[in-house]
C-alpha positions as CSV (number, residue, x, y, z in Angstrom):
1,M,105.7,114.3,61.0
2,E,107.7,113.7,64.1
3,V,109.5,116.3,65.8
4,K,113.0,114.8,64.7
5,D,112.1,115.0,61.1
6,F,111.1,118.3,61.6
7,V,114.5,119.3,62.9
8,I,116.6,117.7,60.1
9,K,113.8,119.2,57.4
10,K,114.7,122.6,58.9
11,L,118.1,122.4,59.5
12,N,119.0,121.5,56.0
13,S,116.4,124.3,54.9
14,D,116.6,127.1,57.3
15,P,120.3,128.9,58.1
16,D,118.3,131.2,60.6
17,F,116.8,128.2,62.6
18,K,120.1,126.4,62.4
19,A,122.0,129.5,63.9
20,K,119.0,129.4,66.7
21,Y,119.1,126.2,67.2
22,E,122.9,125.7,67.8
23,D,122.8,128.7,70.2
24,A,119.8,126.8,72.4
25,K,122.0,123.7,72.1
26,N,124.7,125.4,73.8
27,K,122.6,126.9,76.3
28,K,121.3,123.2,76.9
29,S,117.6,124.2,76.2
30,I,117.5,121.6,73.5
31,E,118.6,119.1,75.6
32,A,115.6,119.7,78.0
33,M,113.4,119.8,75.0
34,E,114.3,116.6,73.7
35,Y,113.9,114.9,76.9
36,A,110.2,116.2,77.3
37,I,109.6,114.9,74.0
38,H,111.3,111.8,74.4
39,S,109.8,110.6,77.7
40,N,106.2,111.7,76.4
41,E,105.5,114.3,78.7
42,I,104.4,116.5,75.4
43,S,103.8,113.5,73.0
44,G,100.4,113.9,71.1
45,N,100.5,117.7,71.6
46,F,102.6,118.3,68.5
47,S,101.2,117.0,65.0
48,T,101.8,120.1,62.7
49,E,104.5,122.0,61.8
50,E,102.9,125.1,63.4
51,D,102.8,123.2,66.6
52,M,106.5,122.5,66.1
53,E,107.7,126.1,65.4
54,T,105.8,126.5,68.4
55,L,107.5,124.3,70.5
56,F,110.9,125.5,69.0
57,K,110.2,129.4,69.8
58,V,110.3,128.3,73.6
59,A,114.0,126.9,72.9
60,F,114.8,129.8,71.2
61,D,113.5,132.4,74.2
62,E,111.4,134.0,71.4
63,L,108.0,132.7,73.5
64,S,107.9,132.2,77.1
65,T,107.1,129.0,79.0
66,E,103.9,130.2,80.4
67,E,102.7,132.0,76.9
68,F,103.4,128.3,75.5
69,L,101.4,126.4,78.3
70,N,98.4,128.9,77.8
71,K,98.5,128.1,74.1
72,I,98.6,124.3,74.5
73,L,96.2,124.6,77.2
74,N,93.4,127.1,74.9
75,V,94.3,124.5,72.1
76,K,93.2,121.2,74.2
77,K,90.1,123.3,75.5
78,I,88.8,123.8,72.0
79,Y,89.2,120.1,71.4
80,K,87.5,119.0,74.5
């Protein structure tokens, strides 16, 4: 599932996600995240819905960037 498909699904099914998404979009944090996705900076790291939930927690200020990077780096270490 691509991130855009995940977003569409969540926007249509989860009012809480939709409200947080709109708030984050107004704060421009969604634009920065979308840029990172489209510029392939984080491509390949997000293949499950759980991964994408984690990605949006950063945009919604529910997870710090540092916590996010630690989680991603730890996941990569497991696969190496």
